[in-house]
SELUM-783979 format. One record per residue: z, y, x of N, C-alpha, C, O in turn; residue number from 1. Coordinates in steps of 0.05 Angstrom, whole numbers, always signed. Example, Ala and Ser with C-alpha at 12.3 -4.5 7.8 and 13.67 -1.06 7.14 Angstrom:
REM residues 2
    n.c3    n.c2    n.c1   ca.c3   ca.c2   ca.c1    c.c3    c.c2    c.c1    o.c3    o.c2    o.c1  num
    +156    -114    +264    +156     -90    +246    +156     -66    +264    +169     -66    +285    1
    +142     -45    +257    +143     -21    +273    +157      +1    +258    +161     +23    +268    2
//
This chain:
REM residues 100
    n.c3    n.c2    n.c1   ca.c3   ca.c2   ca.c1    c.c3    c.c2    c.c1    o.c3    o.c2    o.c1  num
    -120     -43    +261    -121     -57    +236    -150     -57    +224    -153     -56    +200    1
    -169     -57    +240    -196     -55    +231    -203     -79    +213    -199    -102    +220    2
    -214     -72    +189    -223     -93    +171    -202    -105    +153    -208    -124    +139    3
    -178     -94    +153    -157    -106    +136    -157     -92    +109    -169     -70    +106    4
    -143    -104     +91    -140     -91     +64    -124     -65     +66    -130     -46     +51    5
    -105     -63     +85     -90     -38     +87    -108     -15     +95    -104      +7     +86    6
    -128     -21    +112    -146      +0    +120    -161     +11     +96    -167     +35     +95    7
    -167      -6     +77    -182      +3     +53    -165     +23     +38    -176     +42     +26    8
    -139     +20     +37    -122     +39     +22    -112     +62     +39    -102     +82     +29    9
    -113     +59     +66    -102     +80     +83    -122     +91    +103    -114    +107    +120   10
    -147     +83    +100    -167     +92    +119    -168    +122    +121    -164    +136    +101   11
    -172    +132    +145    -171    +161    +149    -198    +174    +143    -216    +171    +160   12
    -200    +187    +121    -224    +203    +115    -213    +230    +106    -190    +233     +99   13
    -230    +250    +107    -221    +277    +100    -215    +279     +70    -200    +297     +63   14
    -227    +262     +54    -223    +265     +25    -202    +246     +13    -194    +249      -9   15
    -194    +226     +29    -174    +207     +18    -146    +218     +20    -138    +228     +41   16
    -131    +215      -2    -103    +224      +0     -87    +206     +19     -94    +182     +21   17
     -68    +217     +32     -52    +201     +50     -31    +185     +35     -17    +195     +18   18
     -29    +160     +42     -10    +142     +29     +15    +138     +46     +34    +125     +37   19
     +16    +149     +70     +39    +147     +88     +53    +174     +89     +40    +195     +85   20
     +78    +174     +95     +92    +198    +103    +108    +192    +128    +112    +168    +134   21
    +117    +212    +142    +133    +208    +166    +162    +212    +158    +169    +234    +148   22
    +179    +192    +162    +207    +194    +154    +223    +210    +175    +212    +219    +195   23
    +249    +214    +169    +266    +229    +187    +267    +218    +215    +273    +232    +234   24
    +263    +191    +218    +263    +178    +244    +236    +179    +258    +234    +167    +279   25
    +216    +192    +246    +190    +194    +258    +172    +170    +253    +151    +168    +266   26
    +180    +152    +235    +164    +129    +229    +144    +134    +206    +151    +148    +187   27
    +120    +122    +208    +101    +123    +186    +110    +103    +165    +113     +80    +171   28
    +113    +113    +141    +123     +96    +119    +105     +99     +95     +98    +122     +88   29
     +97     +77     +83     +82     +78     +58     +99     +90     +36    +122     +83     +33   30
     +87    +108     +20    +102    +121      -2    +113     +99     -20     +98     +81     -28   31
    +139    +101     -27    +152     +82     -45    +164     +58     -31    +179     +43     -44   32
    +159     +55      -5    +170     +32      +9    +190     +42     +31    +188     +65     +39   33
    +207     +24     +39    +225     +31     +62    +209     +25     +87    +188     +13     +87   34
    +220     +35    +110    +206     +28    +135    +204      -2    +140    +183     -11    +150   35
    +224     -17    +132    +223     -46    +136    +202     -59    +117    +188     -77    +126   36
    +201     -49     +93    +180     -59     +74    +152     -52     +83    +134     -68     +80   37
    +149     -28     +95    +123     -20    +105    +115     -39    +128     +92     -48    +128   38
    +133     -45    +146    +127     -63    +168    +120     -91    +157    +101    -103    +166   39
    +135    -100    +137    +130    -126    +125    +103    -127    +112     +87    -146    +115   40
     +97    -106     +96     +71    -104     +83     +48    -105    +103     +29    -120     +99   41
     +50     -89    +123     +28     -87    +143     +25    -114    +158      +2    -122    +163   42
     +47    -128    +163     +45    -154    +176     +32    -174    +158     +14    -189    +166   43
     +40    -175    +132     +28    -193    +113      -2    -187    +109     -18    -204    +106   44
      -8    -161    +107     -35    -152    +102     -54    -157    +125     -78    -160    +121   45
     -43    -157    +149     -60    -160    +173     -69    -189    +178     -85    -194    +195   46
     -57    -207    +163     -63    -235    +167     -46    -248    +188     -51    -272    +195   47
     -26    -235    +199      -8    -247    +218     +11    -267    +205     +22    -285    +218   48
     +14    -264    +179     +31    -283    +164     +15    -308    +158      -9    -306    +151   49
     +27    -331    +160     +12    -356    +154      +5    -359    +125     +20    -351    +107   50
     -19    -370    +120     -27    -378     +92     -34    -354     +75     -25    -332     +79   51
     -51    -359     +55     -58    -339     +36     -59    -350      +8     -48    -338     -11   52
     -71    -374      +5     -75    -384     -22     -71    -414     -21     -78    -428      -2   53
     -59    -424     -42     -55    -453     -46     -77    -463     -65     -82    -451     -85   54
     -89    -486     -58    -111    -497     -75    -103    -525     -83     -94    -541     -66   55
    -106    -531    -109    -100    -557    -119    -120    -577    -108    -141    -569     -98   56
    -114    -603    -108    -131    -623     -96    -159    -623    -107    -178    -629     -92   57
    -163    -617    -132    -190    -615    -143    -204    -589    -136    -228    -587    -140   58
    -190    -570    -125    -201    -545    -117    -205    -525    -140    -217    -504    -136   59
    -195    -532    -163    -199    -514    -186    -177    -493    -189    -183    -470    -193   60
    -152    -502    -186    -130    -483    -190    -123    -470    -164    -118    -483    -144   61
    -124    -443    -164    -118    -428    -140     -95    -409    -147     -96    -395    -167   62
     -75    -408    -130     -53    -389    -135     -43    -380    -107     -45    -394     -87   63
     -32    -356    -107     -23    -344     -81      +2    -358     -71     +19    -367     -87   64
      +5    -360     -44     +29    -371     -33     +50    -349     -32     +46    -327     -41   65
     +74    -356     -22     +96    -337     -22     +90    -311      -7     +98    -290     -16   66
     +76    -313     +16     +69    -290     +31     +50    -271     +16     +54    -247     +16   67
     +31    -283      +2     +12    -267     -13     +26    -254     -37     +20    -231     -44   68
     +44    -269     -50     +59    -258     -73     +76    -234     -63     +77    -214     -77   69
     +89    -237     -40    +105    -216     -30     +88    -191     -23     +96    -169     -29   70
     +64    -196     -11     +46    -173      -4     +39    -159     -30     +38    -134     -30   71
     +32    -174     -51     +24    -161     -76     +48    -146     -88     +44    -125    -100   72
     +72    -157     -86     +96    -144     -97    +100    -117     -83    +105     -97     -96   73
     +98    -117     -56    +101     -92     -41     +79     -72     -47     +84     -48     -50   74
     +54     -82     -50     +32     -64     -56     +36     -52     -84     +32     -28     -87   75
     +45     -67    -103     +49     -57    -130     +72     -36    -130     +70     -15    -144   76
     +93     -40    -115    +114     -21    -112    +104      +5    -100    +109     +27    -110   77
     +88      +3     -78     +76     +26     -66     +57     +40     -84     +57     +65     -87   78
     +39     +25     -97     +19     +37    -115     +32     +53    -137     +22     +75    -144   79
     +53     +42    -150     +67     +57    -171     +78     +83    -161     +76    +103    -175   80
     +91     +82    -138    +103    +107    -127     +82    +126    -119     +85    +151    -123   81
     +60    +116    -108     +38    +134     -99     +25    +148    -123     +19    +171    -122   82
     +21    +133    -145      +9    +145    -169     +27    +166    -180     +17    +188    -189   83
     +53    +161    -181     +72    +181    -191     +71    +206    -173     +72    +228    -183   84
     +70    +202    -147     +69    +224    -128     +44    +240    -132     +44    +265    -131   85
     +21    +226    -136      -5    +240    -140      -4    +256    -166     -13    +279    -166   86
      +7    +245    -187      +9    +259    -212     +26    +284    -209     +19    +306    -220   87
     +48    +282    -195     +66    +305    -191     +51    +326    -174     +53    +350    -179   88
     +37    +317    -154     +22    +336    -136      +1    +351    -152      -3    +375    -148   89
     -13    +337    -170     -34    +350    -186     -21    +371    -205     -32    +393    -208   90
      +1    +364    -217     +15    +383    -234     +24    +408    -219     +20    +430    -229   91
     +35    +404    -195     +44    +427    -179     +20    +444    -170     +23    +469    -170   92
      -2    +432    -164     -26    +447    -156     -36    +464    -179     -43    +487    -176   93
     -37    +452    -204     -47    +466    -227     -29    +490    -234     -38    +512    -241   94
      -2    +485    -232     +16    +507    -238     +15    +530    -218     +19    +553    -225   95
      +8    +523    -193      +6    +544    -172     -21    +557    -171     -24    +577    -157   96
     -41    +547    -187     -68    +558    -186     -70    +581    -206     -64    +578    -230   97
     -78    +604    -196     -80    +628    -214    -103    +645    -204    -103    +653    -181   98
    -122    +651    -222    -145    +668    -214    -140    +698    -216    -156    +714    -206   99
    -118    +705    -228    -112    +734    -231     -97    +745    -209     -90    +769    -208  100
//
């Protein structure tokens, strides 16, 4: 997936939080999405889905096509769940941190 938008949010660096988890079936799943939604998001994000943007005849009005809207919908679902997970993780780390 080199160069895709998914790589930007899931690229493997030592400092980046992981946005995937491994489910009971051993599949990598984006936090907040089902395995099927993860597959759909990755397919849409990789450019394998046709079309991205609709342009009016004058070229002024630009709006996303159905595939891009669905990709954004899935990303927003994942992003909300990931933010909640990160907030919970921070709280748990603070509560477990003790210098005494």
